[in-house]
N, CA, C, O and CB atoms as a CASP TS submission, in Angstrom:
PFRMAT TS
TARGET T0000
AUTHOR 0000-0000-0000
METHOD Language model
MODEL 1
PARENT N/A
ATOM      1  N   MET     1      72.438 -25.119 -49.314  1.00  0.00           N
ATOM      2  CA  MET     1      72.063 -26.326 -50.039  1.00  0.00           C
ATOM      3  C   MET     1      73.307 -27.132 -50.409  1.00  0.00           C
ATOM      4  O   MET     1      74.410 -26.600 -50.545  1.00  0.00           O
ATOM      5  CB  MET     1      71.256 -25.968 -51.302  1.00  0.00           C
ATOM      6  N   CYS     2      73.086 -28.411 -50.564  1.00  0.00           N
ATOM      7  CA  CYS     2      74.184 -29.318 -50.886  1.00  0.00           C
ATOM      8  C   CYS     2      74.322 -29.576 -52.379  1.00  0.00           C
ATOM      9  O   CYS     2      75.281 -30.218 -52.806  1.00  0.00           O
ATOM     10  CB  CYS     2      73.994 -30.623 -50.170  1.00  0.00           C
ATOM     11  N   GLY     3      73.388 -29.092 -53.171  1.00  0.00           N
ATOM     12  CA  GLY     3      73.414 -29.383 -54.603  1.00  0.00           C
ATOM     13  C   GLY     3      72.761 -30.727 -54.860  1.00  0.00           C
ATOM     14  O   GLY     3      72.093 -31.294 -53.996  1.00  0.00           O
ATOM     15  N   ASP     4      72.970 -31.217 -56.062  1.00  0.00           N
ATOM     16  CA  ASP     4      72.389 -32.511 -56.453  1.00  0.00           C
ATOM     17  C   ASP     4      73.149 -33.667 -55.818  1.00  0.00           C
ATOM     18  O   ASP     4      74.376 -33.616 -55.727  1.00  0.00           O
ATOM     19  CB  ASP     4      72.389 -32.662 -57.984  1.00  0.00           C
ATOM     20  N   PRO     5      72.449 -34.708 -55.377  1.00  0.00           N
ATOM     21  CA  PRO     5      73.154 -35.866 -54.823  1.00  0.00           C
ATOM     22  C   PRO     5      73.903 -36.619 -55.917  1.00  0.00           C
ATOM     23  O   PRO     5      73.520 -36.571 -57.086  1.00  0.00           O
ATOM     24  CB  PRO     5      72.168 -36.809 -54.113  1.00  0.00           C
ATOM     25  N   ALA     6      74.970 -37.313 -55.534  1.00  0.00           N
ATOM     26  CA  ALA     6      75.734 -38.126 -56.458  1.00  0.00           C
ATOM     27  C   ALA     6      74.949 -39.357 -56.881  1.00  0.00           C
ATOM     28  O   ALA     6      75.129 -39.871 -57.985  1.00  0.00           O
ATOM     29  CB  ALA     6      77.055 -38.532 -55.835  1.00  0.00           C
ATOM     30  N   GLN     7      74.070 -39.830 -55.989  1.00  0.00           N
ATOM     31  CA  GLN     7      73.281 -41.033 -56.266  1.00  0.00           C
ATOM     32  C   GLN     7      71.939 -40.932 -55.550  1.00  0.00           C
ATOM     33  O   GLN     7      71.854 -40.444 -54.423  1.00  0.00           O
ATOM     34  CB  GLN     7      74.044 -42.316 -55.822  1.00  0.00           C
ATOM     35  N   VAL     8      70.890 -41.403 -56.227  1.00  0.00           N
ATOM     36  CA  VAL     8      69.560 -41.475 -55.628  1.00  0.00           C
ATOM     37  C   VAL     8      69.007 -42.867 -55.888  1.00  0.00           C
ATOM     38  O   VAL     8      68.937 -43.310 -57.034  1.00  0.00           O
ATOM     39  CB  VAL     8      68.607 -40.369 -56.204  1.00  0.00           C
ATOM     40  N   ASP     9      68.614 -43.555 -54.824  1.00  0.00           N
ATOM     41  CA  ASP     9      68.019 -44.866 -54.928  1.00  0.00           C
ATOM     42  C   ASP     9      66.548 -44.789 -54.513  1.00  0.00           C
ATOM     43  O   ASP     9      66.206 -44.122 -53.537  1.00  0.00           O
ATOM     44  CB  ASP     9      68.790 -45.886 -54.062  1.00  0.00           C
ATOM     45  N   HIS    10      65.681 -45.480 -55.265  1.00  0.00           N
ATOM     46  CA  HIS    10      64.231 -45.485 -55.000  1.00  0.00           C
ATOM     47  C   HIS    10      63.789 -46.920 -54.774  1.00  0.00           C
ATOM     48  O   HIS    10      64.248 -47.841 -55.450  1.00  0.00           O
ATOM     49  CB  HIS    10      63.426 -44.835 -56.182  1.00  0.00           C
ATOM     50  N   LYS    11      62.889 -47.095 -53.812  1.00  0.00           N
ATOM     51  CA  LYS    11      62.227 -48.385 -53.640  1.00  0.00           C
ATOM     52  C   LYS    11      60.962 -48.162 -52.823  1.00  0.00           C
ATOM     53  O   LYS    11      60.780 -47.102 -52.224  1.00  0.00           O
ATOM     54  CB  LYS    11      63.171 -49.428 -52.947  1.00  0.00           C
ATOM     55  N   SER    12      60.098 -49.157 -52.801  1.00  0.00           N
ATOM     56  CA  SER    12      58.933 -49.093 -51.941  1.00  0.00           C
ATOM     57  C   SER    12      58.897 -50.358 -51.115  1.00  0.00           C
ATOM     58  O   SER    12      59.301 -51.425 -51.577  1.00  0.00           O
ATOM     59  CB  SER    12      57.624 -48.915 -52.760  1.00  0.00           C
ATOM     60  N   VAL    13      58.415 -50.239 -49.895  1.00  0.00           N
ATOM     61  CA  VAL    13      58.291 -51.375 -48.985  1.00  0.00           C
ATOM     62  C   VAL    13      56.877 -51.373 -48.431  1.00  0.00           C
ATOM     63  O   VAL    13      56.202 -50.344 -48.412  1.00  0.00           O
ATOM     64  CB  VAL    13      59.354 -51.310 -47.831  1.00  0.00           C
ATOM     65  N   PHE    14      56.444 -52.528 -47.987  1.00  0.00           N
ATOM     66  CA  PHE    14      55.133 -52.650 -47.363  1.00  0.00           C
ATOM     67  C   PHE    14      55.350 -52.889 -45.871  1.00  0.00           C
ATOM     68  O   PHE    14      56.075 -53.799 -45.470  1.00  0.00           O
ATOM     69  CB  PHE    14      54.291 -53.808 -48.013  1.00  0.00           C
ATOM     70  N   LYS    15      54.709 -52.055 -45.065  1.00  0.00           N
ATOM     71  CA  LYS    15      54.862 -52.122 -43.614  1.00  0.00           C
ATOM     72  C   LYS    15      53.534 -52.567 -43.017  1.00  0.00           C
ATOM     73  O   LYS    15      52.484 -52.005 -43.328  1.00  0.00           O
ATOM     74  CB  LYS    15      55.315 -50.743 -43.022  1.00  0.00           C
ATOM     75  N   GLY    16      53.586 -53.581 -42.157  1.00  0.00           N
ATOM     76  CA  GLY    16      52.384 -54.087 -41.515  1.00  0.00           C
ATOM     77  C   GLY    16      51.897 -53.160 -40.421  1.00  0.00           C
ATOM     78  O   GLY    16      52.693 -52.579 -39.683  1.00  0.00           O
ATOM     79  N   ILE    17      50.588 -53.025 -40.323  1.00  0.00           N
ATOM     80  CA  ILE    17      49.989 -52.232 -39.256  1.00  0.00           C
ATOM     81  C   ILE    17      48.813 -53.017 -38.673  1.00  0.00           C
ATOM     82  O   ILE    17      48.234 -53.870 -39.346  1.00  0.00           O
ATOM     83  CB  ILE    17      49.527 -50.829 -39.783  1.00  0.00           C
ATOM     84  N   ALA    18      48.472 -52.729 -37.443  1.00  0.00           N
ATOM     85  CA  ALA    18      47.300 -53.328 -36.809  1.00  0.00           C
ATOM     86  C   ALA    18      46.266 -52.255 -36.603  1.00  0.00           C
ATOM     87  O   ALA    18      46.591 -51.148 -36.174  1.00  0.00           O
ATOM     88  CB  ALA    18      47.661 -54.007 -35.465  1.00  0.00           C
ATOM     89  N   THR    19      45.026 -52.567 -36.904  1.00  0.00           N
ATOM     90  CA  THR    19      43.939 -51.598 -36.732  1.00  0.00           C
ATOM     91  C   THR    19      42.808 -52.240 -35.956  1.00  0.00           C
ATOM     92  O   THR    19      42.564 -53.439 -36.089  1.00  0.00           O
ATOM     93  CB  THR    19      43.431 -51.077 -38.101  1.00  0.00           C
ATOM     94  N   ALA    20      42.122 -51.461 -35.153  1.00  0.00           N
ATOM     95  CA  ALA    20      40.963 -51.946 -34.398  1.00  0.00           C
ATOM     96  C   ALA    20      39.787 -52.085 -35.360  1.00  0.00           C
ATOM     97  O   ALA    20      39.612 -51.275 -36.270  1.00  0.00           O
ATOM     98  CB  ALA    20      40.607 -50.980 -33.212  1.00  0.00           C
ATOM     99  N   VAL    21      39.000 -53.107 -35.147  1.00  0.00           N
ATOM    100  CA  VAL    21      37.854 -53.377 -36.010  1.00  0.00           C
ATOM    101  C   VAL    21      36.569 -53.239 -35.202  1.00  0.00           C
ATOM    102  O   VAL    21      36.444 -53.817 -34.122  1.00  0.00           O
ATOM    103  CB  VAL    21      37.955 -54.791 -36.643  1.00  0.00           C
ATOM    104  N   GLY    22      35.626 -52.482 -35.720  1.00  0.00           N
ATOM    105  CA  GLY    22      34.306 -52.380 -35.102  1.00  0.00           C
ATOM    106  C   GLY    22      34.292 -51.720 -33.733  1.00  0.00           C
ATOM    107  O   GLY    22      33.342 -51.898 -32.971  1.00  0.00           O
ATOM    108  N   GLY    23      35.324 -50.966 -33.414  1.00  0.00           N
ATOM    109  CA  GLY    23      35.351 -50.272 -32.146  1.00  0.00           C
ATOM    110  C   GLY    23      35.628 -51.148 -30.950  1.00  0.00           C
ATOM    111  O   GLY    23      35.581 -50.667 -29.817  1.00  0.00           O
ATOM    112  N   GLN    24      35.914 -52.420 -31.163  1.00  0.00           N
ATOM    113  CA  GLN    24      36.201 -53.316 -30.058  1.00  0.00           C
ATOM    114  C   GLN    24      37.692 -53.367 -29.812  1.00  0.00           C
ATOM    115  O   GLN    24      38.472 -53.491 -30.757  1.00  0.00           O
ATOM    116  CB  GLN    24      35.653 -54.717 -30.333  1.00  0.00           C
ATOM    117  N   GLN    25      38.099 -53.275 -28.570  1.00  0.00           N
ATOM    118  CA  GLN    25      39.517 -53.245 -28.243  1.00  0.00           C
ATOM    119  C   GLN    25      40.196 -54.587 -28.517  1.00  0.00           C
ATOM    120  O   GLN    25      41.385 -54.611 -28.835  1.00  0.00           O
ATOM    121  CB  GLN    25      39.704 -52.858 -26.789  1.00  0.00           C
ATOM    122  N   ASN    26      39.492 -55.673 -28.406  1.00  0.00           N
ATOM    123  CA  ASN    26      40.091 -56.993 -28.578  1.00  0.00           C
ATOM    124  C   ASN    26      40.121 -57.483 -30.020  1.00  0.00           C
ATOM    125  O   ASN    26      40.746 -58.502 -30.313  1.00  0.00           O
ATOM    126  CB  ASN    26      39.355 -57.979 -27.747  1.00  0.00           C
ATOM    127  N   SER    27      39.466 -56.784 -30.908  1.00  0.00           N
ATOM    128  CA  SER    27      39.394 -57.201 -32.294  1.00  0.00           C
ATOM    129  C   SER    27      40.369 -56.379 -33.128  1.00  0.00           C
ATOM    130  O   SER    27      40.242 -55.158 -33.219  1.00  0.00           O
ATOM    131  CB  SER    27      37.958 -57.058 -32.833  1.00  0.00           C
ATOM    132  N   VAL    28      41.353 -57.058 -33.742  1.00  0.00           N
ATOM    133  CA  VAL    28      42.388 -56.368 -34.504  1.00  0.00           C
ATOM    134  C   VAL    28      42.501 -57.007 -35.885  1.00  0.00           C
ATOM    135  O   VAL    28      42.484 -58.231 -36.021  1.00  0.00           O
ATOM    136  CB  VAL    28      43.754 -56.413 -33.759  1.00  0.00           C
ATOM    137  N   ALA    29      42.616 -56.159 -36.903  1.00  0.00           N
ATOM    138  CA  ALA    29      42.812 -56.639 -38.265  1.00  0.00           C
ATOM    139  C   ALA    29      44.207 -56.221 -38.719  1.00  0.00           C
ATOM    140  O   ALA    29      44.658 -55.111 -38.434  1.00  0.00           O
ATOM    141  CB  ALA    29      41.711 -56.082 -39.231  1.00  0.00           C
ATOM    142  N   ASN    30      44.875 -57.107 -39.419  1.00  0.00           N
ATOM    143  CA  ASN    30      46.199 -56.784 -39.944  1.00  0.00           C
ATOM    144  C   ASN    30      46.060 -56.197 -41.333  1.00  0.00           C
ATOM    145  O   ASN    30      45.259 -56.659 -42.146  1.00  0.00           O
ATOM    146  CB  ASN    30      47.108 -58.032 -39.969  1.00  0.00           C
ATOM    147  N   ALA    31      46.836 -55.194 -41.584  1.00  0.00           N
ATOM    148  CA  ALA    31      46.844 -54.564 -42.906  1.00  0.00           C
ATOM    149  C   ALA    31      48.273 -54.112 -43.184  1.00  0.00           C
ATOM    150  O   ALA    31      49.131 -54.164 -42.303  1.00  0.00           O
ATOM    151  CB  ALA    31      45.831 -53.352 -42.983  1.00  0.00           C
ATOM    152  N   SER    32      48.521 -53.674 -44.394  1.00  0.00           N
ATOM    153  CA  SER    32      49.849 -53.154 -44.720  1.00  0.00           C
ATOM    154  C   SER    32      49.689 -51.886 -45.560  1.00  0.00           C
ATOM    155  O   SER    32      48.711 -51.715 -46.288  1.00  0.00           O
ATOM    156  CB  SER    32      50.703 -54.225 -45.481  1.00  0.00           C
ATOM    157  N   VAL    33      50.670 -51.016 -45.435  1.00  0.00           N
ATOM    158  CA  VAL    33      50.686 -49.786 -46.227  1.00  0.00           C
ATOM    159  C   VAL    33      52.001 -49.743 -46.999  1.00  0.00           C
ATOM    160  O   VAL    33      53.032 -50.229 -46.534  1.00  0.00           O
ATOM    161  CB  VAL    33      50.518 -48.513 -45.317  1.00  0.00           C
ATOM    162  N   GLU    34      51.940 -49.157 -48.174  1.00  0.00           N
ATOM    163  CA  GLU    34      53.136 -49.019 -48.997  1.00  0.00           C
ATOM    164  C   GLU    34      53.850 -47.726 -48.623  1.00  0.00           C
ATOM    165  O   GLU    34      53.225 -46.668 -48.539  1.00  0.00           O
ATOM    166  CB  GLU    34      52.779 -49.037 -50.512  1.00  0.00           C
ATOM    167  N   ILE    35      55.161 -47.812 -48.397  1.00  0.00           N
ATOM    168  CA  ILE    35      55.962 -46.662 -48.051  1.00  0.00           C
ATOM    169  C   ILE    35      57.008 -46.468 -49.139  1.00  0.00           C
ATOM    170  O   ILE    35      57.720 -47.402 -49.505  1.00  0.00           O
ATOM    171  CB  ILE    35      56.619 -46.833 -46.656  1.00  0.00           C
ATOM    172  N   GLN    36      57.092 -45.238 -49.653  1.00  0.00           N
ATOM    173  CA  GLN    36      58.084 -44.909 -50.667  1.00  0.00           C
ATOM    174  C   GLN    36      59.390 -44.521 -49.964  1.00  0.00           C
ATOM    175  O   GLN    36      59.394 -43.659 -49.085  1.00  0.00           O
ATOM    176  CB  GLN    36      57.577 -43.754 -51.597  1.00  0.00           C
ATOM    177  N   ILE    37      60.492 -45.158 -50.354  1.00  0.00           N
ATOM    178  CA  ILE    37      61.810 -44.909 -49.771  1.00  0.00           C
ATOM    179  C   ILE    37      62.704 -44.276 -50.836  1.00  0.00           C
ATOM    180  O   ILE    37      62.757 -44.743 -51.974  1.00  0.00           O
ATOM    181  CB  ILE    37      62.444 -46.232 -49.219  1.00  0.00           C
ATOM    182  N   GLU    38      63.405 -43.210 -50.453  1.00  0.00           N
ATOM    183  CA  GLU    38      64.460 -42.620 -51.301  1.00  0.00           C
ATOM    184  C   GLU    38      65.697 -42.479 -50.440  1.00  0.00           C
ATOM    185  O   GLU    38      65.622 -42.051 -49.289  1.00  0.00           O
ATOM    186  CB  GLU    38      64.025 -41.221 -51.908  1.00  0.00           C
ATOM    187  N   VAL    39      66.833 -42.841 -51.004  1.00  0.00           N
ATOM    188  CA  VAL    39      68.101 -42.669 -50.309  1.00  0.00           C
ATOM    189  C   VAL    39      68.998 -41.821 -51.193  1.00  0.00           C
ATOM    190  O   VAL    39      69.331 -42.209 -52.312  1.00  0.00           O
ATOM    191  CB  VAL    39      68.769 -44.045 -49.972  1.00  0.00           C
ATOM    192  N   TRP    40      69.385 -40.662 -50.682  1.00  0.00           N
ATOM    193  CA  TRP    40      70.258 -39.741 -51.408  1.00  0.00           C
ATOM    194  C   TRP    40      71.667 -39.840 -50.826  1.00  0.00           C
ATOM    195  O   TRP    40      71.851 -39.799 -49.609  1.00  0.00           O
ATOM    196  CB  TRP    40      69.721 -38.271 -51.328  1.00  0.00           C
ATOM    197  N   THR    41      72.653 -39.970 -51.702  1.00  0.00           N
ATOM    198  CA  THR    41      74.049 -40.006 -51.258  1.00  0.00           C
ATOM    199  C   THR    41      74.776 -38.822 -51.854  1.00  0.00           C
ATOM    200  O   THR    41      74.759 -38.600 -53.065  1.00  0.00           O
ATOM    201  CB  THR    41      74.743 -41.340 -51.661  1.00  0.00           C
ATOM    202  N   TYR    42      75.424 -38.058 -50.968  1.00  0.00           N
ATOM    203  CA  TYR    42      76.201 -36.891 -51.376  1.00  0.00           C
ATOM    204  C   TYR    42      77.677 -37.218 -51.239  1.00  0.00           C
ATOM    205  O   TYR    42      78.111 -37.747 -50.216  1.00  0.00           O
ATOM    206  CB  TYR    42      75.828 -35.637 -50.530  1.00  0.00           C
ATOM    207  N   ASN    43      78.454 -36.898 -52.283  1.00  0.00           N
ATOM    208  CA  ASN    43      79.888 -37.120 -52.300  1.00  0.00           C
ATOM    209  C   ASN    43      80.560 -35.755 -52.443  1.00  0.00           C
ATOM    210  O   ASN    43      80.478 -35.117 -53.493  1.00  0.00           O
ATOM    211  CB  ASN    43      80.307 -38.096 -53.459  1.00  0.00           C
ATOM    212  N   PHE    44      81.225 -35.320 -51.373  1.00  0.00           N
ATOM    213  CA  PHE    44      81.852 -34.007 -51.353  1.00  0.00           C
ATOM    214  C   PHE    44      83.356 -34.047 -51.664  1.00  0.00           C
ATOM    215  O   PHE    44      84.050 -33.047 -51.481  1.00  0.00           O
ATOM    216  CB  PHE    44      81.634 -33.371 -50.010  1.00  0.00           C
ATOM    217  N   GLY    45      83.853 -35.177 -52.126  1.00  0.00           N
ATOM    218  CA  GLY    45      85.261 -35.284 -52.489  1.00  0.00           C
ATOM    219  C   GLY    45      86.089 -35.974 -51.424  1.00  0.00           C
ATOM    220  O   GLY    45      85.579 -36.304 -50.354  1.00  0.00           O
ATOM    221  N   PRO    46      87.391 -36.198 -51.717  1.00  0.00           N
ATOM    222  CA  PRO    46      88.253 -37.015 -50.847  1.00  0.00           C
ATOM    223  C   PRO    46      88.603 -36.378 -49.508  1.00  0.00           C
ATOM    224  O   PRO    46      89.109 -37.069 -48.624  1.00  0.00           O
ATOM    225  CB  PRO    46      89.514 -37.327 -51.564  1.00  0.00           C
ATOM    226  N   ASN    47      88.353 -35.101 -49.330  1.00  0.00           N
ATOM    227  CA  ASN    47      88.697 -34.432 -48.073  1.00  0.00           C
ATOM    228  C   ASN    47      87.516 -34.279 -47.126  1.00  0.00           C
ATOM    229  O   ASN    47      87.665 -33.715 -46.042  1.00  0.00           O
ATOM    230  CB  ASN    47      89.273 -33.080 -48.361  1.00  0.00           C
ATOM    231  N   LYS    48      86.343 -34.773 -47.519  1.00  0.00           N
ATOM    232  CA  LYS    48      85.137 -34.656 -46.691  1.00  0.00           C
ATOM    233  C   LYS    48      84.387 -35.980 -46.670  1.00  0.00           C
ATOM    234  O   LYS    48      84.493 -36.794 -47.589  1.00  0.00           O
ATOM    235  CB  LYS    48      84.217 -33.526 -47.214  1.00  0.00           C
ATOM    236  N   LEU    49      83.630 -36.172 -45.603  1.00  0.00           N
ATOM    237  CA  LEU    49      82.830 -37.396 -45.468  1.00  0.00           C
ATOM    238  C   LEU    49      81.597 -37.325 -46.380  1.00  0.00           C
ATOM    239  O   LEU    49      80.984 -36.270 -46.538  1.00  0.00           O
ATOM    240  CB  LEU    49      82.397 -37.609 -43.986  1.00  0.00           C
ATOM    241  N   MET    50      81.253 -38.467 -46.972  1.00  0.00           N
ATOM    242  CA  MET    50      80.010 -38.545 -47.736  1.00  0.00           C
ATOM    243  C   MET    50      78.841 -38.593 -46.759  1.00  0.00           C
ATOM    244  O   MET    50      79.007 -39.003 -45.610  1.00  0.00           O
ATOM    245  CB  MET    50      80.001 -39.792 -48.681  1.00  0.00           C
ATOM    246  N   GLN    51      77.669 -38.180 -47.207  1.00  0.00           N
ATOM    247  CA  GLN    51      76.458 -38.171 -46.390  1.00  0.00           C
ATOM    248  C   GLN    51      75.365 -38.953 -47.106  1.00  0.00           C
ATOM    249  O   GLN    51      75.202 -38.844 -48.321  1.00  0.00           O
ATOM    250  CB  GLN    51      75.993 -36.717 -46.096  1.00  0.00           C
ATOM    251  N   ARG    52      74.615 -39.744 -46.335  1.00  0.00           N
ATOM    252  CA  ARG    52      73.477 -40.489 -46.880  1.00  0.00           C
ATOM    253  C   ARG    52      72.237 -40.025 -46.127  1.00  0.00           C
ATOM    254  O   ARG    52      72.226 -39.994 -44.896  1.00  0.00           O
ATOM    255  CB  ARG    52      73.680 -42.057 -46.751  1.00  0.00           C
ATOM    256  N   ILE    53      71.189 -39.662 -46.873  1.00  0.00           N
ATOM    257  CA  ILE    53      69.939 -39.183 -46.290  1.00  0.00           C
ATOM    258  C   ILE    53      68.824 -40.116 -46.744  1.00  0.00           C
ATOM    259  O   ILE    53      68.655 -40.361 -47.939  1.00  0.00           O
ATOM    260  CB  ILE    53      69.642 -37.696 -46.703  1.00  0.00           C
ATOM    261  N   ARG    54      68.058 -40.639 -45.773  1.00  0.00           N
ATOM    262  CA  ARG    54      66.962 -41.558 -46.079  1.00  0.00           C
ATOM    263  C   ARG    54      65.643 -40.836 -45.855  1.00  0.00           C
ATOM    264  O   ARG    54      65.410 -40.232 -44.808  1.00  0.00           O
ATOM    265  CB  ARG    54      67.045 -42.848 -45.206  1.00  0.00           C
ATOM    266  N   PHE    55      64.780 -40.915 -46.876  1.00  0.00           N
ATOM    267  CA  PHE    55      63.436 -40.335 -46.814  1.00  0.00           C
ATOM    268  C   PHE    55      62.428 -41.485 -46.831  1.00  0.00           C
ATOM    269  O   PHE    55      62.599 -42.448 -47.578  1.00  0.00           O
ATOM    270  CB  PHE    55      63.181 -39.334 -48.011  1.00  0.00           C
ATOM    271  N   GLU    56      61.386 -41.386 -46.016  1.00  0.00           N
ATOM    272  CA  GLU    56      60.255 -42.305 -46.064  1.00  0.00           C
ATOM    273  C   GLU    56      59.008 -41.459 -46.287  1.00  0.00           C
ATOM    274  O   GLU    56      58.647 -40.637 -45.446  1.00  0.00           O
ATOM    275  CB  GLU    56      60.143 -43.172 -44.746  1.00  0.00           C
ATOM    276  N   ASP    57      58.358 -41.665 -47.415  1.00  0.00           N
ATOM    277  CA  ASP    57      57.201 -40.872 -47.835  1.00  0.00           C
ATOM    278  C   ASP    57      57.494 -39.387 -47.765  1.00  0.00           C
ATOM    279  O   ASP    57      56.658 -38.606 -47.311  1.00  0.00           O
ATOM    280  CB  ASP    57      55.990 -41.201 -46.975  1.00  0.00           C
ATOM    281  N   GLY    58      58.691 -38.988 -48.217  1.00  0.00           N
ATOM    282  CA  GLY    58      59.059 -37.582 -48.319  1.00  0.00           C
ATOM    283  C   GLY    58      59.545 -36.937 -47.030  1.00  0.00           C
ATOM    284  O   GLY    58      59.803 -35.734 -46.997  1.00  0.00           O
ATOM    285  N   VAL    59      59.674 -37.735 -45.956  1.00  0.00           N
ATOM    286  CA  VAL    59      60.120 -37.191 -44.671  1.00  0.00           C
ATOM    287  C   VAL    59      61.496 -37.783 -44.340  1.00  0.00           C
ATOM    288  O   VAL    59      61.694 -38.994 -44.438  1.00  0.00           O
ATOM    289  CB  VAL    59      59.081 -37.506 -43.530  1.00  0.00           C
ATOM    290  N   ILE    60      62.438 -36.927 -43.949  1.00  0.00           N
ATOM    291  CA  ILE    60      63.771 -37.398 -43.564  1.00  0.00           C
ATOM    292  C   ILE    60      63.649 -38.208 -42.278  1.00  0.00           C
ATOM    293  O   ILE    60      63.115 -37.729 -41.278  1.00  0.00           O
ATOM    294  CB  ILE    60      64.767 -36.202 -43.378  1.00  0.00           C
ATOM    295  N   VAL    61      64.154 -39.449 -42.318  1.00  0.00           N
ATOM    296  CA  VAL    61      64.118 -40.296 -41.132  1.00  0.00           C
ATOM    297  C   VAL    61      65.519 -40.657 -40.626  1.00  0.00           C
ATOM    298  O   VAL    61      65.660 -41.106 -39.488  1.00  0.00           O
ATOM    299  CB  VAL    61      63.341 -41.561 -41.430  1.00  0.00           C
ATOM    300  N   ARG    62      66.560 -40.468 -41.454  1.00  0.00           N
ATOM    301  CA  ARG    62      67.905 -40.786 -41.031  1.00  0.00           C
ATOM    302  C   ARG    62      68.926 -40.038 -41.868  1.00  0.00           C
ATOM    303  O   ARG    62      68.777 -39.913 -43.084  1.00  0.00           O
ATOM    304  CB  ARG    62      68.147 -42.278 -41.114  1.00  0.00           C
ATOM    305  N   ILE    63      69.966 -39.539 -41.207  1.00  0.00           N
ATOM    306  CA  ILE    63      71.102 -38.944 -41.886  1.00  0.00           C
ATOM    307  C   ILE    63      72.347 -39.639 -41.350  1.00  0.00           C
ATOM    308  O   ILE    63      72.548 -39.703 -40.137  1.00  0.00           O
ATOM    309  CB  ILE    63      71.163 -37.381 -41.670  1.00  0.00           C
ATOM    310  N   GLU    64      73.194 -40.167 -42.255  1.00  0.00           N
ATOM    311  CA  GLU    64      74.391 -40.899 -41.860  1.00  0.00           C
ATOM    312  C   GLU    64      75.626 -40.283 -42.489  1.00  0.00           C
ATOM    313  O   GLU    64      75.583 -39.837 -43.635  1.00  0.00           O
ATOM    314  CB  GLU    64      74.277 -42.370 -42.252  1.00  0.00           C
ATOM    315  N   SER    65      76.711 -40.255 -41.759  1.00  0.00           N
ATOM    316  CA  SER    65      78.005 -39.917 -42.301  1.00  0.00           C
ATOM    317  C   SER    65      78.674 -41.200 -42.738  1.00  0.00           C
ATOM    318  O   SER    65      78.682 -42.180 -41.993  1.00  0.00           O
ATOM    319  CB  SER    65      78.870 -39.148 -41.273  1.00  0.00           C
ATOM    320  N   LEU    66      79.232 -41.210 -43.925  1.00  0.00           N
ATOM    321  CA  LEU    66      79.897 -42.380 -44.462  1.00  0.00           C
ATOM    322  C   LEU    66      81.398 -42.114 -44.476  1.00  0.00           C
ATOM    323  O   LEU    66      81.866 -41.174 -43.833  1.00  0.00           O
ATOM    324  CB  LEU    66      79.370 -42.724 -45.886  1.00  0.00           C
ATOM    325  N   GLY    67      82.142 -42.920 -45.190  1.00  0.00           N
ATOM    326  CA  GLY    67      83.576 -42.706 -45.320  1.00  0.00           C
ATOM    327  C   GLY    67      83.876 -41.510 -46.212  1.00  0.00           C
ATOM    328  O   GLY    67      82.971 -40.858 -46.733  1.00  0.00           O
ATOM    329  N   TYR    68      85.154 -41.240 -46.374  1.00  0.00           N
ATOM    330  CA  TYR    68      85.571 -40.137 -47.237  1.00  0.00           C
ATOM    331  C   TYR    68      85.168 -40.393 -48.682  1.00  0.00           C
ATOM    332  O   TYR    68      85.151 -41.532 -49.150  1.00  0.00           O
ATOM    333  CB  TYR    68      87.084 -39.925 -47.142  1.00  0.00           C
ATOM    334  N   GLY    69      84.844 -39.307 -49.377  1.00  0.00           N
ATOM    335  CA  GLY    69      84.421 -39.418 -50.778  1.00  0.00           C
ATOM    336  C   GLY    69      85.586 -39.701 -51.703  1.00  0.00           C
ATOM    337  O   GLY    69      86.691 -40.022 -51.268  1.00  0.00           O
ATOM    338  N   TYR    70      85.314 -39.575 -52.970  1.00  0.00           N
ATOM    339  CA  TYR    70      86.339 -39.802 -53.994  1.00  0.00           C
ATOM    340  C   TYR    70      86.342 -38.694 -54.983  1.00  0.00           C
ATOM    341  O   TYR    70      87.138 -38.708 -55.922  1.00  0.00           O
ATOM    342  CB  TYR    70      86.128 -41.118 -54.702  1.00  0.00           C
TER
END
């Protein structure tokens, strides 16, 4: 485990989706769903790279290496 993150950011976004209406292939309705976003940033100090982990609805979707920590 990495321990507690140095920073946690929370936000929600609305993502558009298309859905079929009435079982007809040519009929589409637009809708949106709310997605919860969390971004955790880990700072391991000046000799290691920081890491940023992005969660969408509790699922990891991206892990990034950042610059050296402090």
